[in-house]
Rosetta silent file (secondary structure, phi, psi, omega in degrees, C-alpha in Angstrom):
SEQUENCE: MKERTPIKRAKQLQPLSRDHHHTLLLCWKIRKGFAKDIAPERIKKYADWFFENHILPHFVAEESYIFPILGSENELVKKALMEHRRLTRLFNDDEAEKSLSLIEEELEKHIRFEERVLFNEIQQKASEEQLALISSLHEEHSFVDLKDDEFWK
SCORE:     score description
SCORE:     0.000 S_00000001
   1 L     0.000  133.408 -175.004   55.490  268.478  107.091 S_00000001
   2 L   -80.835  124.957  179.683   53.910  269.523  103.900 S_00000001
   3 L   -69.596  129.488 -179.874   51.807  272.762  104.223 S_00000001
   4 L   -93.485  136.112  172.458   48.287  272.582  102.921 S_00000001
   5 L   -84.895  154.329  179.126   46.912  275.410  100.975 S_00000001
   6 L   -63.526  147.920  174.538   43.316  276.349  101.722 S_00000001
   7 L   -94.011  126.892 -175.502   40.800  274.903   99.457 S_00000001
   8 L   -75.867   97.791 -168.575   38.737  277.301   97.441 S_00000001
   9 L   -86.342  135.030  166.501   35.175  275.956   98.069 S_00000001
  10 L   -51.322  130.932 -173.837   32.349  276.979   95.708 S_00000001
  11 L   -57.735  -29.522  179.110   30.051  279.346   97.617 S_00000001
  12 L   -75.145  -13.989  169.958   27.153  277.021   97.136 S_00000001
  13 L   -94.608  -10.885 -178.176   29.041  274.239   99.014 S_00000001
  14 H   -54.984  -43.947  177.461   30.222  276.504  101.709 S_00000001
  15 H   -67.654  -23.964  175.307   27.344  275.872  104.196 S_00000001
  16 H   -76.499  -29.955  176.605   27.952  272.074  103.858 S_00000001
  17 H   -71.743  -34.889  172.329   31.622  272.727  104.527 S_00000001
  18 H   -65.695  -30.809  177.766   30.705  274.733  107.622 S_00000001
  19 H   -64.612  -43.359 -179.226   28.553  271.712  108.856 S_00000001
  20 H   -56.431  -34.391  179.082   31.817  269.735  108.504 S_00000001
  21 H   -63.744  -48.431 -176.593   33.643  272.285  110.686 S_00000001
  22 H   -63.306  -31.631 -178.238   31.080  271.917  113.426 S_00000001
  23 H   -69.727  -34.192  173.877   31.353  268.149  113.105 S_00000001
  24 H   -63.136  -32.796  175.834   35.069  268.278  113.432 S_00000001
  25 H   -68.670  -24.789  177.204   34.488  270.125  116.631 S_00000001
  26 H   -65.595  -47.520 -175.747   32.279  267.275  117.761 S_00000001
  27 H   -63.368  -42.567  175.183   35.352  265.029  117.249 S_00000001
  28 H   -59.104  -50.880 -177.712   37.414  267.547  119.388 S_00000001
  29 H   -56.503  -46.181  169.094   34.829  267.553  122.041 S_00000001
  30 H   -59.080  -42.764  176.369   34.920  263.740  122.332 S_00000001
  31 H   -63.666  -37.439  179.665   38.643  263.754  122.569 S_00000001
  32 H   -63.897  -44.764  177.082   38.464  266.578  125.162 S_00000001
  33 H   -58.355  -40.200  178.580   35.890  264.569  127.105 S_00000001
  34 H   -70.771  -44.092 -174.575   38.156  261.468  127.222 S_00000001
  35 H   -64.234  -26.436 -179.405   41.164  263.555  128.155 S_00000001
  36 L   -91.654   -0.804  178.668   39.070  265.079  131.078 S_00000001
  37 L    66.573   31.399 -178.817   37.984  261.562  132.198 S_00000001
  38 L   -75.570  145.041  179.650   34.344  262.407  131.629 S_00000001
  39 L   -52.034  132.587 -178.075   31.859  259.508  131.936 S_00000001
  40 H   -68.186  -24.042  176.437   31.432  258.154  128.390 S_00000001
  41 H   -59.285  -35.958 -174.618   27.652  258.125  128.953 S_00000001
  42 H   -81.134  -38.058  178.081   27.597  261.929  129.200 S_00000001
  43 H   -66.498  -35.829  175.769   29.700  262.306  126.062 S_00000001
  44 H   -60.244  -36.140 -177.593   27.468  259.758  124.220 S_00000001
  45 H   -70.325  -40.030  170.668   24.418  261.733  125.175 S_00000001
  46 H   -59.524  -53.179  176.143   25.855  264.805  123.560 S_00000001
  47 H   -56.381  -38.098  179.142   27.060  262.899  120.507 S_00000001
  48 H   -73.860  -30.570  170.549   23.673  261.343  119.852 S_00000001
  49 H   -57.615  -45.295  178.296   22.002  264.719  120.205 S_00000001
  50 H   -63.271  -37.251  175.916   24.465  266.020  117.717 S_00000001
  51 H   -57.080  -55.334 -176.787   23.944  263.134  115.390 S_00000001
  52 H   -59.491  -43.470 -166.768   20.107  263.526  115.258 S_00000001
  53 H   -95.231  -20.215  176.342   20.170  267.274  114.873 S_00000001
  54 H  -119.217  -44.604 -178.676   23.169  267.871  112.777 S_00000001
  55 H   -71.214  -53.733 -178.742   24.769  264.825  111.165 S_00000001
  56 H   -58.797  -45.476  178.984   21.767  263.032  109.948 S_00000001
  57 H   -70.267  -21.531  168.776   20.172  266.017  108.231 S_00000001
  58 H   -61.079  -47.185  178.482   23.726  266.610  106.681 S_00000001
  59 H   -59.083  -40.436 -176.706   23.756  263.058  105.410 S_00000001
  60 H   -67.749  -47.448 -177.421   20.332  263.510  103.832 S_00000001
  61 H   -63.693  -38.473  173.965   21.289  266.665  102.115 S_00000001
  62 H   -58.614  -55.622  178.353   24.452  265.102  100.745 S_00000001
  63 H   -61.593  -32.730 -176.764   22.803  261.966   99.624 S_00000001
  64 H   -82.720  -39.833 -167.841   19.859  263.796   98.029 S_00000001
  65 H  -120.125  -28.642 -175.514   21.470  266.699   96.393 S_00000001
  66 H   -92.885  -56.983 -178.310   25.209  266.476   96.302 S_00000001
  67 H   -58.780  -30.280  175.148   26.215  262.888   95.601 S_00000001
  68 H   -64.536  -16.363 -176.413   23.934  262.649   92.544 S_00000001
  69 H   -64.672  -42.009 -173.551   26.040  265.114   90.713 S_00000001
  70 L   -97.028  -17.212  171.965   28.749  262.353   90.286 S_00000001
  71 L   103.099  157.307  178.467   26.216  259.433   90.110 S_00000001
  72 L   -71.158  -17.555 -172.594   25.692  256.266   92.332 S_00000001
  73 L   -89.039   -9.664 -173.355   28.266  254.392   90.378 S_00000001
  74 L   -70.926  133.802 -177.451   31.153  256.866   91.148 S_00000001
  75 H   -62.191  -35.656  177.970   33.770  255.236   93.458 S_00000001
  76 H   -72.935  -35.868  173.561   34.040  258.243   95.722 S_00000001
  77 H   -63.736  -44.187 -179.985   30.287  258.440   96.112 S_00000001
  78 H   -59.384  -48.833 -175.377   30.246  254.657   96.992 S_00000001
  79 H   -57.350  -51.782 -175.966   32.964  255.318   99.645 S_00000001
  80 H   -55.365  -53.700 -178.064   31.049  258.180  101.139 S_00000001
  81 H   -56.484  -46.920  178.677   27.734  256.276  101.310 S_00000001
  82 H   -53.132  -52.018 -170.295   29.585  253.207  102.928 S_00000001
  83 H   -66.322  -32.731  175.587   31.166  255.538  105.530 S_00000001
  84 H   -57.066  -55.941 -172.933   27.653  257.186  106.183 S_00000001
  85 H   -61.055  -37.176  176.739   26.237  253.746  106.908 S_00000001
  86 H   -69.980  -43.322  177.344   29.213  252.776  109.224 S_00000001
  87 H   -64.466  -35.617  179.343   28.890  255.995  111.091 S_00000001
  88 H   -64.536  -44.561  174.969   25.250  255.641  111.529 S_00000001
  89 H   -57.896  -42.979 -174.414   25.827  252.062  113.003 S_00000001
  90 H   -63.646  -47.891  177.151   28.428  253.504  115.332 S_00000001
  91 H   -61.917  -21.047 -179.575   26.102  256.232  116.640 S_00000001
  92 L   -96.378    0.542  174.159   23.507  253.658  117.147 S_00000001
  93 L   -79.557  142.731 -176.794   25.833  251.342  119.203 S_00000001
  94 L   -96.669   -4.163 -178.031   25.041  251.389  122.936 S_00000001
  95 L   -78.932   84.638 -163.086   28.551  250.476  123.960 S_00000001
  96 H   -57.902  -58.882 -172.776   29.453  254.160  124.680 S_00000001
  97 H   -60.093  -48.708  179.896   33.248  254.213  125.218 S_00000001
  98 H   -61.076  -48.685 -168.456   34.123  251.843  122.255 S_00000001
  99 H   -68.736  -37.920  175.805   31.629  253.522  119.929 S_00000001
 100 H   -63.227  -40.134  177.785   32.792  257.131  120.811 S_00000001
 101 H   -63.778  -41.260  173.820   36.355  256.223  120.188 S_00000001
 102 H   -67.548  -43.664  172.356   35.466  254.850  116.825 S_00000001
 103 H   -51.416  -51.576 -174.425   33.154  257.706  116.042 S_00000001
 104 H   -61.415  -44.793 -175.063   35.760  260.338  116.759 S_00000001
 105 H   -70.365  -53.081 -174.545   38.383  258.554  114.687 S_00000001
 106 H   -76.702  -26.189  176.215   36.148  257.570  111.652 S_00000001
 107 H   -75.386  -41.311 -179.454   34.138  260.690  111.550 S_00000001
 108 H   -62.024  -43.840 -172.932   37.220  262.947  111.383 S_00000001
 109 H   -67.528  -36.846 -176.234   38.763  260.777  108.623 S_00000001
 110 H   -69.392  -44.784  176.289   35.329  260.814  106.754 S_00000001
 111 H   -60.438  -41.814  173.570   35.183  264.642  106.850 S_00000001
 112 H   -62.733  -41.600 -179.321   38.676  265.085  105.647 S_00000001
 113 H   -61.942  -49.602 -175.372   37.942  262.646  102.708 S_00000001
 114 H   -65.670  -47.463 -179.374   34.794  264.565  101.838 S_00000001
 115 H   -63.374  -49.292 -179.416   36.489  268.092  102.181 S_00000001
 116 H   -82.133  -27.079 -169.616   39.780  267.208  100.366 S_00000001
 117 H  -117.268  -66.630 -175.197   38.692  264.631   97.760 S_00000001
 118 H   -55.981  -62.874 -177.949   34.880  264.264   97.283 S_00000001
 119 H   -59.853  -28.613  176.738   33.787  267.927   97.426 S_00000001
 120 H   -67.463  -47.954  178.316   36.650  268.892   95.130 S_00000001
 121 H   -57.837  -52.103 -179.425   35.446  266.339   92.460 S_00000001
 122 H   -57.403  -41.493 -176.960   31.902  267.527   92.843 S_00000001
 123 H   -60.001  -41.203 -175.434   32.856  271.129   92.577 S_00000001
 124 H   -73.302  -27.654 -174.882   34.698  270.362   89.354 S_00000001
 125 H   -91.985  -27.511 -174.999   31.922  268.367   87.834 S_00000001
 126 L   -70.554  132.604  177.964   28.893  270.306   88.931 S_00000001
 127 L   -77.355  164.159  178.794   27.118  272.491   86.308 S_00000001
 128 H   -60.666  -35.442  178.267   26.065  276.102   87.379 S_00000001
 129 H   -72.124  -32.255  179.322   22.433  274.925   87.498 S_00000001
 130 H   -70.439  -37.569 -179.184   23.293  271.907   89.846 S_00000001
 131 H   -67.002  -35.191  175.869   25.239  274.426   92.110 S_00000001
 132 H   -67.764  -36.093  174.071   22.275  276.721   92.103 S_00000001
 133 H   -68.299  -37.296 -179.401   19.927  273.979   93.049 S_00000001
 134 H   -58.718  -54.230  179.376   22.297  272.943   95.960 S_00000001
 135 H   -49.438  -41.702 -177.586   22.132  276.605   97.035 S_00000001
 136 H   -77.823  -23.446 -178.655   18.380  276.783   96.934 S_00000001
 137 H  -100.795  -17.906 -176.554   17.872  273.552   98.832 S_00000001
 138 L  -121.227   78.485  173.288   20.536  273.755  101.482 S_00000001
 139 L   -68.854  151.400  175.665   20.335  277.215  103.065 S_00000001
 140 L   -67.517  140.840  178.000   22.661  278.510  105.470 S_00000001
 141 L  -143.546  152.655  178.686   21.537  278.352  109.068 S_00000001
 142 L   -70.113  136.376  177.354   23.033  279.450  112.344 S_00000001
 143 L   -73.881  130.934 -179.927   24.577  276.487  114.240 S_00000001
 144 L  -108.378  120.243  178.129   22.675  275.774  117.411 S_00000001
 145 L  -103.798  160.185  175.531   24.583  273.794  120.070 S_00000001
 146 L   -90.823  119.222 -172.321   23.326  271.928  122.995 S_00000001
 147 L  -104.902    6.574 -175.340   24.487  273.727  126.180 S_00000001
 148 L   -61.711  -37.781 -169.649   22.937  271.375  128.929 S_00000001
 149 L  -142.328   86.868 -172.330   26.254  269.663  129.656 S_00000001
 150 L   -93.488   64.639 -174.562   29.352  271.344  128.323 S_00000001
 151 L   -56.064  -30.092 -169.879   31.683  268.515  129.407 S_00000001
 152 L   -74.964  -16.318 -175.654   34.522  269.706  127.076 S_00000001
 153 L   -81.177    0.000    0.000   35.042  273.034  128.972 S_00000001
């Protein structure tokens, strides 16, 4: 197996990459919930909370300040926007078990694409002014998790 070297992320994009890390943990929590035979409705309740409080604001930040660096006609941006729409539809699906399985799978692929491909391209193309704007608009914040039902433990 090919070993991956860590990606050197511009410090202005690091808060968004940390958002991605927490979202990958959501995927892990969904998998863990299924492995522990947790009722899908319990997992979905947490996933919906996470979507509203973390993923949606992240999508807004990317779509408002990050993607415009490459432009709306860029194929990588088009792919990311299509995936955002698809993930939003999956989170809004009421069929918990089926949607959670697809969310876990597609969300992880989406994050890997953004981290390994899209953010690298953005980082290469962004001017210092654009990176400074991102930094001023998307400040680092402490991740706050919902501890009401830690089904994954």
